[in-house]
N, C-alpha and C positions, 0 to 999 in steps of 0.2 A: 225754565231750565236752559233752553237754547239761548236765551239772552245772556245768561251768565257765562256760558261756554264761548260765545262769540267774542267777548271782551278779552278772553285769555290769549287768543292768537290774533296778531295784526299783520298787515302787509310789512315786508322787510324783516320779520322775525325769522330766526332759525328755529326749526322744529325737528323732532325725531319721529320718523314714521317707521314703526318696527320692522317692516319687511324691506325697507330701502335705505334706512339710515338717515343722515342729516340732510335736510332740504331747506329751501328758503321760500317763504310764502311770498308770491309775487303780487297777488291781489285776492280780493274776495268778490266773486261775481255771481250774478243770477243767470240761470239757464233753464230752459224748459226741456225736460226730458220725459218722454212718454206722456205728455199732457200735464205734467206736474212741474210747478215752478220750484226750483231748488237753489239754495244759496250754497256756493261751493268755494272752498279754499283752493287756489291754484298754486301748487307747490312745485318748485323747480329743483331737480337734482342735477346740478351742473355737471358733475363728474360723469354721470351715467347718460347725459344728454336726454333727460326724460322729464316730462311734465305730468304731474298727477293732479287730478281733480277729486277732492274729498268733500262730500256733503258736510256742511258745518255741524249739523245735528248728529253726525256719525263720528266726528273726530275723536271724541273720548272713547267711544265704543271700539274703534279699531286700534286704540292704544297710542294715538298721536299725542306727543307730549312736548313740553318745552325742553330746552337743553338742560343737561344735568348741572347742578350747582358745582362750584369749584371744590366744595367739600366732597361731593360724590366722586369727582375726578381724582381727588387725592386718595380716596378709598380704593378706587379702581387701580391706581398706581401701586398701592400697598398690596392689593390682591396679586398683581404681577410679580411682586417680590417673593411671594409664597412658594412653597414647594409644589411641584406639579402633582395633582391628584389624578392618577389614571386608574380607573376601575378595571377589574379583571373581566369585564363583560366582553361579549363578542364585539368586533369592530362595528358591525352594522348597527347594533344597539347604541353604542357610544356615539357613533356618527349622527344618529337621530337626535340624541340628547344635545349634542353640540349645535346642531342645526336649530333646534328649538331655542336654545340659549341665545344664539345669534339673532334669530328673528323675534325674540321677546322684546328687543329694543332696550333692555336693561343693561346699563353700562358695566355694572359689576359682573353680571353673568357673561358678558362679552369678554371682559378682562380674564375671567376664569378660563374661557376657551383658549385665549391667546396664551395664557400661562401653561395650560395643560398640553398644548400642541407645539409649543416653542421648542426648537432643537438647536443646540450649539453645534459647532463644527465637528466636535469629537464624538457626537452621538450618532446613532444609526440614521440612515436616510429616511425621509418621510415618504409615504406612499402618495400617489397622485391625489386621492380623495382627502387625505390628511392635509396636504399642502393647500388644496382648494379651500377647505374649511378654515385653516389657519389664516390664509390670506384674506378671506372674507371677514373674519373676526377682527383681524389687525386693521383692515381698512375702515371698518365701522368705528373702531376704538379711536384711531388717529383722527378721523374726520371730526368726531365729537370733541376730542381733546383740543383740536385746532380751533373749532368754532367757539368753545367755551373760553379758551385763552385769547381768542381774537388774533391768532397768528395763522401762518400758512401750514399746510399739511406736512411739508418737509421738516419744519421745526418740531411739530408734534411727533412726527415719526422718529426724529433723533431722540426726543425725550423718552419715548416708549422704548426705543432700542437701548438707551442708557440704563433704564430700569431693568430690562431683561438681562443685559450683560452684567450688571452689578450683582444680580442674583446668582449668575453662574460662577462668579469669582469667589 
C-alpha cells in the first residue's frame, strides 16, 4: 500500500494539505526519528514561509491530496454564485462549522464558507472573527484556483471577486 501512495506524489507537485492549504513538494527524504527510519515528503508553503515534513505512509491518512481538477474548480465557482446559506445557530457554533470546512481541505466546502461570509458594501459590517474566517477561506480558495489554473494569486483573486460581484448584481 505504501508503494502505491508514494507514486501519487512527486517532487515539484503541488498538493493540498488540509490544515495549511496549497504547498509544493520540494523533495522526498529519509530521516531517522526516535530510532526509526522514516520517508518524508518535504512540503513548502511559500506564502506562510513554512516547511512541513509529512511521513509518506501518513499522507493519505492526514488528508493530503493532489490539486482539485478544473471540473471541481468550476463547481466551486458555481457554489460561490449561490445564495448565502446562513443558519440561525449561535455564532460560536457556526464559526466552528466554518473552521471545520476550511480545514477539511475540500474546495467546495471552502467555497461555501466564502459564499456564506462574503459581504457587499451595502451589507452590515463583519465582526473580527467573521472577517478572519472569511479571509482564511478566501486565501485557501484563491491559492488552489491559482495553482490549478497555473496563474498567479492576483489573477485567481480577480476571478473569485468577479464571481462574487456577479452574484450581488
